[in-house]
C-alpha positions in Angstrom: -35.8 -32.2 87.1 -33.1 -30.7 84.8 -30.2 -32.7 83.6 -26.5 -31.7 83.8 -23.0 -33.1 84.4 -20.3 -32.1 86.9 -17.1 -33.6 88.3 -14.7 -33.2 91.1 -11.0 -34.4 90.9 -9.1 -35.1 94.0 -5.4 -35.9 94.1 -5.4 -38.7 96.7 -1.5 -39.0 96.7 -1.1 -35.3 97.8 -4.4 -35.1 99.7 -5.7 -32.0 97.9 -8.0 -31.0 95.0 -6.4 -31.5 91.5 -6.1 -28.0 90.3 -5.2 -27.3 86.6 -6.3 -30.7 85.3 -7.6 -30.5 81.7 -10.8 -32.5 80.9 -12.4 -33.1 77.5 -16.0 -34.1 77.0 -17.2 -36.2 74.1 -20.6 -37.4 73.0 -20.6 -41.0 71.7 -23.1 -42.0 69.0 -22.3 -45.5 67.7 -18.8 -45.2 66.2 -18.9 -41.4 66.2 -17.1 -39.6 68.9 -17.9 -35.8 68.9 -15.8 -33.4 71.1 -18.1 -31.0 72.9 -15.8 -29.0 75.1 -12.6 -28.7 77.1 -12.4 -27.4 80.6 -9.8 -27.2 83.4 -10.3 -27.8 87.1 -10.0 -24.8 89.5 -8.4 -24.6 92.9 -11.2 -26.8 94.4 -10.7 -29.5 91.7 -14.0 -28.7 90.0 -14.8 -26.9 86.8 -16.0 -23.3 87.0 -19.2 -24.3 85.0 -21.1 -27.4 84.5 -19.4 -29.8 82.1 -22.7 -30.4 80.3 -25.1 -27.6 81.3 -28.9 -28.0 81.5 -29.4 -26.1 78.2 -27.4 -28.7 76.3 -28.2 -31.8 78.2 -29.3 -34.9 76.3 -29.5 -38.5 77.4 -27.0 -40.8 75.8 -23.4 -42.0 76.0 -20.6 -39.7 76.9 -16.9 -39.8 77.6 -14.8 -37.7 79.9 -11.0 -37.7 79.2 -8.9 -36.6 82.1 -5.4 -35.4 81.2 -3.7 -37.0 84.2 -0.2 -37.2 82.8 0.0 -33.5 82.1 -1.4 -32.8 85.6 1.2 -35.1 87.2 4.0 -33.6 85.2 2.9 -30.1 86.4 2.9 -31.3 90.0 6.5 -32.5 89.7 5.7 -36.2 90.0 8.7 -38.1 88.5 7.6 -39.5 85.1 8.3 -43.0 83.9 8.7 -43.6 80.1 5.9 -44.0 79.3 4.0 -42.6 82.3 1.7 -45.3 83.9 -1.3 -43.0 83.8 -1.6 -40.4 81.0 -5.1 -40.0 79.6 -7.9 -41.5 81.6 -11.1 -42.0 79.5 -14.4 -42.6 81.4 -17.2 -43.7 79.2 -20.7 -43.7 80.8 -24.4 -43.3 80.0 -26.9 -40.8 81.2 -30.4 -42.3 80.8 -32.6 -39.6 82.4 -32.6 -35.9 83.0 -30.8 -35.7 86.4 -27.7 -34.4 88.0 -24.8 -36.7 87.0 -21.7 -36.2 89.0 -18.7 -38.2 87.9 -15.7 -37.6 90.3 -12.2 -38.8 89.9 -9.9 -39.9 92.7 -6.4 -39.8 91.3 -2.9 -40.9 92.2 0.2 -41.5 90.0 -0.5 -45.2 89.9 -4.3 -45.6 90.2 -7.7 -43.9 90.0 -11.3 -44.6 90.9 -14.6 -43.1 90.0 -18.3 -43.5 90.8 -21.7 -41.9 90.2 -21.8 -39.2 92.9 -24.4 -36.8 94.0 
């Protein structure tokens, strides 16, 4: 089975996909954090391509950074100073070649995630 990584971001406060949210992917090796790519969610709250495609998949530790503050600003959510949620880092491990789906449910004052399918 090939390995790859996807996400889906839903804006639970507005009840819709989170379109236009920037996501950065990093690989973590000990104390080294290497930026692999930046993507932006489409109208369905997904990226147009796999975040980590099959051809580049390796097991290991990764981090997705969701730029929630900029997304909330673009949606017109009134900002506090500082905003309660700005960057949301999710660090996780991928231990086998499989489909890893890491969704984010987002609101201005909270978020949740899980390993999806």
